[in-house]
C-alpha positions in Angstrom: 71.4 99.1 128.4 70.3 96.5 125.8 66.6 97.2 125.9 67.1 101.0 125.7 69.6 100.6 122.8 67.0 98.7 120.8 64.2 101.2 121.2 64.4 104.9 120.0 61.4 105.8 122.2 61.4 107.2 125.6 60.8 104.9 128.5 59.3 105.9 131.9 61.4 104.9 134.9 59.5 104.9 138.1 62.5 104.6 140.4 61.9 104.0 144.1 65.3 105.3 145.3 66.0 104.4 148.9 68.5 106.2 151.0 69.6 105.3 154.5 70.8 108.7 155.3 72.1 109.4 158.8 72.3 112.9 157.7 74.4 115.7 159.5 73.7 119.2 160.5 73.9 122.5 158.6 73.4 126.2 158.4 71.3 127.9 155.7 72.7 130.8 153.6 70.7 133.6 152.1 70.6 131.8 148.7 67.3 130.4 147.5 68.5 126.8 147.8 69.2 127.3 151.5 66.0 128.9 152.5 63.7 126.9 154.8 60.8 125.1 153.1 57.3 124.5 154.5 57.3 122.7 157.9 56.0 119.1 157.7 53.3 117.7 160.0 54.2 114.4 161.4 53.4 112.0 164.2 56.3 111.3 166.6 58.4 108.3 165.3 56.1 107.9 162.2 57.5 108.4 158.7 56.7 111.8 157.1 56.4 112.3 153.3 56.2 115.2 151.0 56.3 115.9 147.3 59.1 118.1 145.9 58.0 121.3 144.1 59.6 121.0 140.7 57.9 124.1 139.5 60.1 126.4 141.6 63.2 127.2 139.5 65.5 129.5 141.3 69.0 131.1 140.9 70.4 128.1 142.7 69.3 125.9 139.7 71.5 125.3 136.7 70.2 125.0 133.1 66.8 123.5 133.9 63.2 124.6 133.1 59.8 123.4 134.2 57.2 123.2 131.4 54.2 120.9 130.5 54.3 119.2 133.9 58.0 118.2 133.9 61.5 119.3 134.7 64.1 119.1 131.9 67.5 120.3 130.7 67.0 123.8 129.2 69.9 123.7 126.7 71.5 120.3 125.9 74.6 122.0 124.5 75.5 123.3 128.0 78.5 121.7 129.8 80.0 122.5 133.2 83.3 124.3 132.9 85.6 121.9 134.6 84.1 118.5 133.9 84.5 117.5 130.3 81.5 115.6 129.3 79.5 115.0 126.1 76.2 115.2 127.8 73.9 118.2 128.4 73.7 119.0 132.1 71.1 120.6 134.4 70.5 120.6 138.2 67.7 121.7 140.5 68.4 122.4 144.2 65.0 121.9 145.9 63.7 123.8 148.9 64.7 122.3 152.3 62.0 120.6 154.2 61.8 121.3 158.0 60.6 118.3 160.1 59.2 118.1 163.6 61.5 115.3 164.8 65.0 114.1 163.9 65.3 111.7 161.1 68.2 109.8 159.5 66.5 107.7 156.9 65.2 109.1 153.6 63.6 107.4 150.7 63.0 109.0 147.3 60.4 108.0 144.7 61.3 109.4 141.3 59.2 109.3 138.2 61.1 110.2 135.0 60.9 109.8 131.3 64.4 109.0 129.9 65.4 109.7 126.3 66.7 106.9 124.1 70.3 108.0 124.2 72.7 106.0 126.2 73.9 109.0 128.2 70.5 110.0 129.6 70.5 109.9 133.4 68.7 111.4 136.4 70.3 111.4 139.9 68.7 112.4 143.2 71.0 113.5 146.0 70.0 114.5 149.5 71.6 116.2 152.5 70.5 117.3 155.9 71.1 119.5 158.9 69.9 120.2 162.4 69.2 123.6 163.9 72.8 124.8 164.2 75.5 123.2 162.2 77.0 122.5 158.8 75.2 120.6 156.0 76.2 117.0 155.5 77.6 116.1 152.1 75.2 115.5 149.3 74.4 111.7 149.3 73.2 109.9 146.2 69.8 108.5 146.9 69.8 106.7 143.5 69.5 107.2 139.8 67.1 106.5 136.9 68.9 105.1 133.9 66.1 103.4 132.1 65.3 101.0 135.0 64.6 101.4 138.6 67.7 101.5 140.8 68.2 101.7 144.5 71.1 103.3 146.4 71.9 103.3 150.1 74.0 105.7 152.1 74.7 106.3 155.8 75.8 109.6 157.3 76.8 110.4 160.9 74.0 112.3 162.5 70.2 112.7 162.6 68.7 115.9 161.1 65.6 118.0 161.3 65.9 119.6 157.8 66.3 117.6 154.6 67.1 118.9 151.2 67.2 117.2 147.8 68.9 117.9 144.5 68.1 116.6 141.1 70.8 116.3 138.5 70.0 115.6 134.8 72.2 114.5 131.9 70.6 114.5 128.4 71.8 114.9 124.8 68.5 114.6 123.0 66.4 117.0 125.0 63.8 114.4 125.8 64.5 113.4 129.4 61.8 114.6 131.8 61.4 114.4 135.6 57.6 114.1 136.3 57.7 113.9 140.1 59.8 113.3 143.2 58.4 112.2 146.5 60.5 111.9 149.7 59.8 110.0 152.9 61.9 110.5 156.0 62.0 108.5 159.3 64.3 107.6 162.2 66.5 104.6 161.6 69.5 102.9 163.3 72.4 105.1 164.3 75.5 104.4 162.1 78.6 102.8 163.7 81.1 104.8 161.7 82.0 108.1 163.2 83.6 111.1 161.5 87.2 112.1 162.5 87.6 114.7 165.2 89.2 117.2 162.8 88.7 118.1 159.2 90.5 115.8 156.7 93.7 117.1 155.1 95.5 115.8 152.0 98.4 116.8 149.7 97.2 116.8 146.2 98.2 118.1 142.7 96.4 121.3 141.7 95.8 122.7 138.2 94.6 126.1 137.2 91.0 126.1 136.0 91.0 129.3 133.9 87.9 129.0 131.7 87.0 132.6 132.3 83.4 133.2 131.0 82.5 129.6 131.4 79.8 128.4 133.8 80.5 126.1 136.7 78.4 123.1 137.8 76.6 125.3 140.4 75.8 128.0 137.8 78.5 130.5 138.7 79.9 132.4 135.7 83.7 132.4 136.0 85.3 135.9 136.4 88.9 137.1 135.9 90.9 136.6 139.1 88.0 134.4 140.6 88.3 132.6 143.9 86.8 129.1 144.1 87.8 125.5 143.5 86.6 122.4 141.7 86.6 118.9 143.2 85.9 115.7 141.3 82.6 114.8 143.1 79.2 116.4 143.4 79.1 115.4 147.1 80.8 118.6 148.2 79.3 121.1 145.7 78.1 124.4 147.2 75.0 126.1 145.9 75.9 129.2 143.8 77.2 132.1 145.9 77.5 130.1 149.1 80.5 128.6 151.0 78.6 125.7 152.5 81.4 123.4 151.3 84.8 125.1 151.4 88.4 124.0 151.4 91.6 125.6 152.8 94.3 125.5 150.1 97.9 126.0 151.3 100.5 126.7 148.6 104.1 128.0 148.5 103.1 131.5 149.6 100.0 131.3 151.8 96.7 129.6 152.6 93.3 130.6 151.2 89.8 129.4 152.0 87.7 129.0 148.9 84.2 127.6 148.2 83.7 124.5 146.1 81.7 125.7 143.0 82.6 123.2 140.3 83.1 119.5 139.6 86.4 118.1 138.3 89.2 117.7 137.3 89.0 114.4 135.4 86.4 112.6 137.5 82.9 113.4 138.8 82.3 110.6 141.3 85.7 110.6 143.2 85.2 111.9 146.7 88.7 110.8 147.6 88.6 112.8 150.9 86.1 110.3 152.4 87.2 107.0 154.0 87.6 104.3 151.4 84.5 102.2 152.3 82.2 105.3 151.8 83.7 106.6 148.6 81.2 106.7 145.8 83.7 105.0 143.4 87.3 103.7 143.6 86.9 102.2 147.0 90.2 100.2 146.7 92.2 103.4 146.8 93.4 104.9 150.1 91.6 107.9 151.6 93.3 111.1 150.2 94.4 109.4 146.9 92.6 110.9 143.9 91.8 108.4 141.2 93.6 110.6 138.6 96.8 110.6 140.7 96.7 106.8 141.0 96.0 106.4 137.3 98.9 108.8 136.3 101.5 107.5 138.8 100.8 103.8 139.0 98.6 103.0 135.9 95.5 102.4 138.1 92.4 101.7 136.0 94.7 101.3 133.0 95.8 104.9 133.3 92.3 106.1 132.5 89.9 108.3 134.5 86.3 107.2 135.3 85.2 108.2 131.8 87.9 106.2 130.0 90.1 109.1 129.1 93.9 108.8 129.4 95.0 110.8 132.5 97.6 113.4 131.6 98.3 114.8 135.1 97.6 113.7 138.7 95.2 116.6 139.5 92.9 116.2 142.4 91.7 119.8 142.5 91.2 122.7 140.1 91.9 126.3 141.4 90.2 129.4 139.9 92.8 131.9 138.8 92.6 134.2 141.8 93.0 131.3 144.2 95.8 129.7 142.1 98.0 132.8 142.1 97.1 133.9 145.7 98.5 130.7 147.2 101.7 131.3 145.3 101.5 129.0 142.3 102.9 130.0 139.0 102.4 126.6 137.4 100.4 123.5 138.3 101.8 122.0 141.5 101.3 120.4 144.8 99.2 122.0 147.5 97.8 121.0 151.0 94.0 120.9 151.1 91.8 120.7 154.1 88.2 119.8 153.4 86.5 122.0 156.0 83.0 120.3 156.1 84.5 117.0 157.1 85.3 116.0 160.8 82.8 115.9 163.7 81.7 119.6 163.2 81.3 120.4 166.8 80.2 124.0 167.7 77.9 126.2 165.7 78.1 127.3 162.1 77.8 131.0 160.9 78.1 132.8 157.6 80.9 135.3 157.1 81.2 138.5 155.0 84.1 140.4 153.5 87.1 139.6 151.3 90.7 138.7 152.3 89.6 138.2 156.0 92.5 137.2 158.1 92.3 134.5 160.7 94.8 135.0 163.5 96.7 132.7 165.9 95.4 134.8 168.8 92.6 137.4 169.3 94.7 140.3 168.1 95.8 141.7 164.7 99.4 141.6 166.0 99.2 137.8 166.1 100.5 135.7 163.1 98.0 135.0 160.3 97.1 131.3 160.1 94.6 131.5 157.2 92.7 133.9 155.0 89.1 133.9 153.7 89.0 135.1 150.2 85.3 135.8 150.3 82.0 135.0 152.1 81.9 131.4 153.4 80.5 129.3 156.3 82.7 128.8 159.4 82.3 126.5 162.4 82.7 128.3 165.8 83.4 126.5 169.1 83.9 129.5 171.5 84.6 133.2 171.6 86.8 135.6 173.7 87.2 139.3 174.3 90.4 140.4 172.6 91.7 143.4 170.7 89.1 146.0 169.9 89.1 146.8 166.2 87.0 148.9 163.8 86.0 147.9 160.3 83.6 149.9 158.1 82.4 151.9 161.1 81.8 148.7 163.2 83.7 148.4 166.4 84.0 145.1 168.3 86.4 143.3 170.7 84.8 139.8 170.2 86.8 137.1 168.5 85.6 133.6 167.6 87.7 130.5 167.6 87.6 128.4 164.4 88.8 124.9 165.0 89.2 124.0 161.3 91.8 126.7 161.1 93.2 126.7 164.6 92.8 130.5 164.9 90.5 133.4 165.6 88.3 135.6 163.4 87.0 139.0 164.5 83.2 138.8 165.2 82.9 141.8 163.0 83.1 139.4 160.0 80.5 137.0 161.3 77.4 137.9 159.4 74.9 138.2 162.3 73.4 141.2 164.0 74.9 140.5 167.4 78.4 141.6 168.3 78.6 138.7 170.8 77.5 135.5 169.0 74.4 133.9 170.4 74.7 130.4 171.8 78.5 130.4 171.7 80.3 129.9 175.0 83.4 131.7 176.2 86.7 130.0 175.4 
């Protein structure tokens, strides 16, 4: 901005960032960022407020430190693996806050010192869940870029747990977050409803590679790794979790993999969402990545959101293990289902194990309809007694139906103590 360009000194931005968040439901994972926070005390129908604990830096946080009363980027030379950017990057996933009553409106008051460089930015995103369900997407609550800005977002359901995430970009090492205060209350119910089923699109996939690099959620990329990158932070899972996962179907088979990185090309292109709710590029159809439109039709002058010439139409990056497992030997087209979208009826549970088969019926003789490469989160609508199987000394005849896949998974691979899932009806 003009004023910031004139002055080499830091400026304090006290940004009251409002979010109309009709936030959805979710299930916590064992990671630190998904552990429940302190329960808030509130009067029925009255707003409740709390201050975020910026001092609590956990393994879910990426390249940040808390010192001298502020949160900052630890190493300004660090860049996420998939997203090419000239700015230092850091992110803090704050502890969830459990509330006494459902809310769907959250406001965030951020106090930050921004460095004089034009790329300095602090963004607050929030998400929510109720007692049994999947997290909503991360929703931008606003950004501090030298002046106070406000952002508004509406999500489909009320929640009883709210979580915030702070993302920082900084090249000079002078950007500081001093405080973040959140206020939640019940607001109007949104008119727009999610589709009944998870959204599916056919998109161009590229191999991420970059072994040894670090993803946007802090994962160090391994040989033969299994995860994907999407060009928006709205569906970025905390490190080690599958809270946001996709099913990728290639020439040979389908695999379910978590979203652990941001890219390719763009960082604010949630093309799987309906056009009116996309963060950017709202004139494109749902399911059309900006990079594909730029490459094929010259949209945005053939450039991505950062002004780079788009050299391929990629809408997803696949880690090496996922890339080869679905049958790709070169970059190519795949069918992707964004499993956290849709109405998310049923209950969500974590899974364990690798290469877990999902079957058309509740028996190992039934055709395989999908495969879970590693631990993730699944949505279960009902369960049946089927074939009794034994895995690692555990025997069970319970099978759960997963509507996102149209098939059954053995209850052995649902990571709960009970062999018959609590609160899940018979099919």
